[in-house]
N, C-alpha and C positions, 0 to 999 in steps of 0.2 A: 276480791278480786275476779277480773274474769279469765279466764284461760280457754286459748283459742285450740283447735284440737288442730295437730297438722294435715293438710293437704291431700287427699290421696293420691297416688300416682300410680296410676294400674300399668301392672306386670309389663307390658310390653313397651311402655315409656323407660322403664327402669333399663331395661333390658338394650334398646337405643345407646339408651346413654351411659351403659358402660360398655357399649361396641363403639362409641366415640371417643370416648376413654382408652383403650386399647388401643384403637387407631392412631390416635395423636401421640400416645407412647413410643407407638411402633418407631411412625417416622422421626420422632427425635431419635430413639436408640438409632437408626440405621445412619441420620445424616450428621449426628455428633462428632463420630469415628471421621467423617467425610470433611466435614469440618477441621477438624483437628490436624488431619493427614495432610492440608493441601498448604505446600511452603511457598514465600514468593523470594526470589534473590535476582540482584543487576545482573546481567552478563556482562554489559560494557556502560560505560559513562564516556561521553565524546566530552573531549577537551574543548572543543571549539575551535582547535589550531588546525594544522595538518591534518589531522583525522576525521575532521569533517566537525556540523554542527546544523542541529534541527532537522533530523530525515521526520519527513513526514509521507511518506510511502510508502508505509509498513514494509515486511521483508519475504523474502521469497526461499525456502526451505531448500536444500540439497544434499540431504544423506547427513554430513555432521557439518553442514556449512549453511550461512543465513548469510544472503545478500539484499545490498538496498544500496539506496542513495539518500544523502544530507541533498537539504537546500543552500546551505551555505558553509563555510568551512574549505579547508582546501587552502594551497599556497596561493588561492586566488580569491578566496574569501566565497567563488561560487558555487560551491557545491563538490561532491566526491562522489563515487560508485564504488564502496567496500564491501570487503568478504570477512565475515566474522564465523571464528569459532565457537562450539557450542559453551568452551571455556571462556568466552569474554575477546579472545586475541585476533586484535583488527589487522588487517591488509587492504591499503587502496589501492584498488583498480584503476583508477582514471579520475585525476583531478581536473575541472573546469575552467577553461580561463578567460572562459565570455568572447572567443573570436566566434572561429569556423566551427569549433568545438560545442558551442553550445554552454548554457547556464544556467544556475538556479534549478536544478531536476524537482520536482513534487510528487510525481507519479509515482506507481509502482512497475516493479520491472517484470517482464514475460521472457520466459526463456522456451529457444528451437534450435537444437542442431549445435551447442557447446558457444550460442550466444546469447545473450542476455537483451532484450529491446526494452526501449523507455523513448521518455520525451525529457525537454527540456523548454524553460515559459520563455526564456532568454537565448542572446547569440544567434551564433546562425548567420548567414549573411547578411542579411535584413536586422539581424536582431530582435525576431519575432517568434524564436524558437525552432527548433530542432527536431527531427526523428532520429534515433543513434540505435546503434549496437555494440556492444562490447565482448570480448572475450574474454575467459576466464581467467588469463594471463593480463587483461590489463590493457589490449589491442583495441582501442576505438575509431570505428566510422559513421562520419554523420551520412546517413541514406534519405535525408530531408532538410530544406531548409525551408520554411513557415516564410513567405513574403509581405502576409501582413494584410493581402489583398480577400479576393475571392477565396483562395485555400484558406482562410482561416490564420490564425495566430496566435502567441500565450499558450500552447495545449497546458492543462493542468492536472490531466487524467493522465492514467500512464496507460500502458499498451496491454492488448488481448489478443492472441494469435491462435485464428481458426484454421488450422490445415494450412493452405497459403498468403494466408491474412491477418495483417496489421493491424485494430483499427486504433484510433485517438480520437479523443476527445477536444476541441479546442473552442476556446471565446474568439469570433470576429474583431477583428483591430476597434472594430466603431463602438464595442465594449456595450453593444445592447441586452447583453448575456443571452443572444442566439447561440444554441447548441452546433455543433456541425460533424458529426463524424465520419470521419476520414477513412476510409479501406485501402488500403497500400498492398498490392505486391510485392512482397519480402524480396522476392527474389528475382525484380526485374525491375526495369528502369522506374524508381519513384518519381522523379520530374514527369516523364510522361504520362504516368497515371493520377497524378496530385493536378497537372492540367486539364486532364480528361473530365475526372471531376469538378473542377470547378467552371467547364464547360464554356 
């Protein structure tokens, strides 16, 4: 019977293989404790009633509180602005009625000087969405109601505040998916600002 001799492996090749094996084992030794140390827990489960339902916009973290919106739920079924403690206790700050205060917020909130700023995809004077602010005590003020004309309609993104400017992204009412960036001075008359932007 014919026996083949084992192929010769140069010493340098053996050293490379050994180094690779040590490196892989080292990664496993570091990664394994990290993987086992991570835990996942549900902070709050929305019931779909007065506490809200279908949060889409993410959370704003301020100290030990989490702030956000739901696109539905609440007493009118049209969304809420809420605050959560890190232990999961919820406080509804505002329930949208679908009237001039707006309805169905989908974007994230932005914070400035004691107020959270956001958008709603519906409601307002023309039922084309709003830009609103709400205090940490739950007092809501509508800053602008979209008309559905040249100023856009149904904002689906949240707000981004850059010094004195608030930005919202809207879809034109003709639904051609053209994006309009609205830059609004939040401390001045927004109706005048948006009229100037619409040209």
